[in-house]
Each structure stands twice: as structure tokens, then as C-alpha cells.
N, C-alpha and C positions, 0 to 999 in steps of 0.2 A: 426529439433526438433519437437517432437510430441506436440500436444495441451496440454496434461496432464503434460508433463515436463515443458512447458512454464507456465502453471497455478501454478505448484508447486513452480517455481522460483519466480513468482509474490507474492505468498502467503508468502514465506520466506522474501521477501523484505518488505511486508506489516507488518509482525510481527516485523522485525528489526526496522522499523520506529515507530511502537507502543512503543517499548522499549525506543527508543531514545526520543520520545515525553515525555514519563513518566519521564525519567531522567532529561530532560530539564525543565519540569514543577516543579520538586522538587529540582532543583538547586537553590542555594541562588542568583545566578546571572542570573536568568531566563531572556531570551531575547524574548520578545513577537513576534518580527518579525521572528525570527528563528523558534519559535514554530508554528507560522502561516504557514510558508513555509513547515515545516515538515508535518503538517496536510494536506496541499494542495497536497503534493506529495503522502501521504497515500491515500487520496480520489481518486486521479488520478489512482493509482494502483487498488483500489477497483472497480472503474468504468470500467477499462480495463478488469479485471477478469470477471465482470458481462457481458460485451459486448462479450467477447470470449465465455462464456458459452451460452449466448443467440444465438449467431451465430452458434455455434455447434449444439444446439438443433433444430434450424430451418433447418439445413442441413439434419438431420435424419428424 
């Protein structure tokens, strides 16, 4: 799998988590622990994308 393909997959997961967080926040039965876990996962993906881009830039 190419780096760009992997980054695209991570970006799609990041966007999906953003939508899921938005829906969870606006749900009448919002679960704070679930929202916090979703945000943690989203941040982890964002950090991974940043790391991959940085590693790629340092190779070139």
C-alpha cells in the first residue's frame, strides 16, 4: 500500500469519527465516556497522519 493510499484511508476514518462525534454530542442520550473515546481515536489518527507526513518529508 502506498503512503498516499494509507493517508487517504486515515483521512476517511478521521472524517467518519468526526461525524460520529457530532452525532453523539447531539444525541439526547449522549455518553461522555463514548464521546471521549471517539475523540481519543480521532486524535490518534490525526497524530498518525502527521507522523507519516513528517517521516515522508524527512526521507525526501
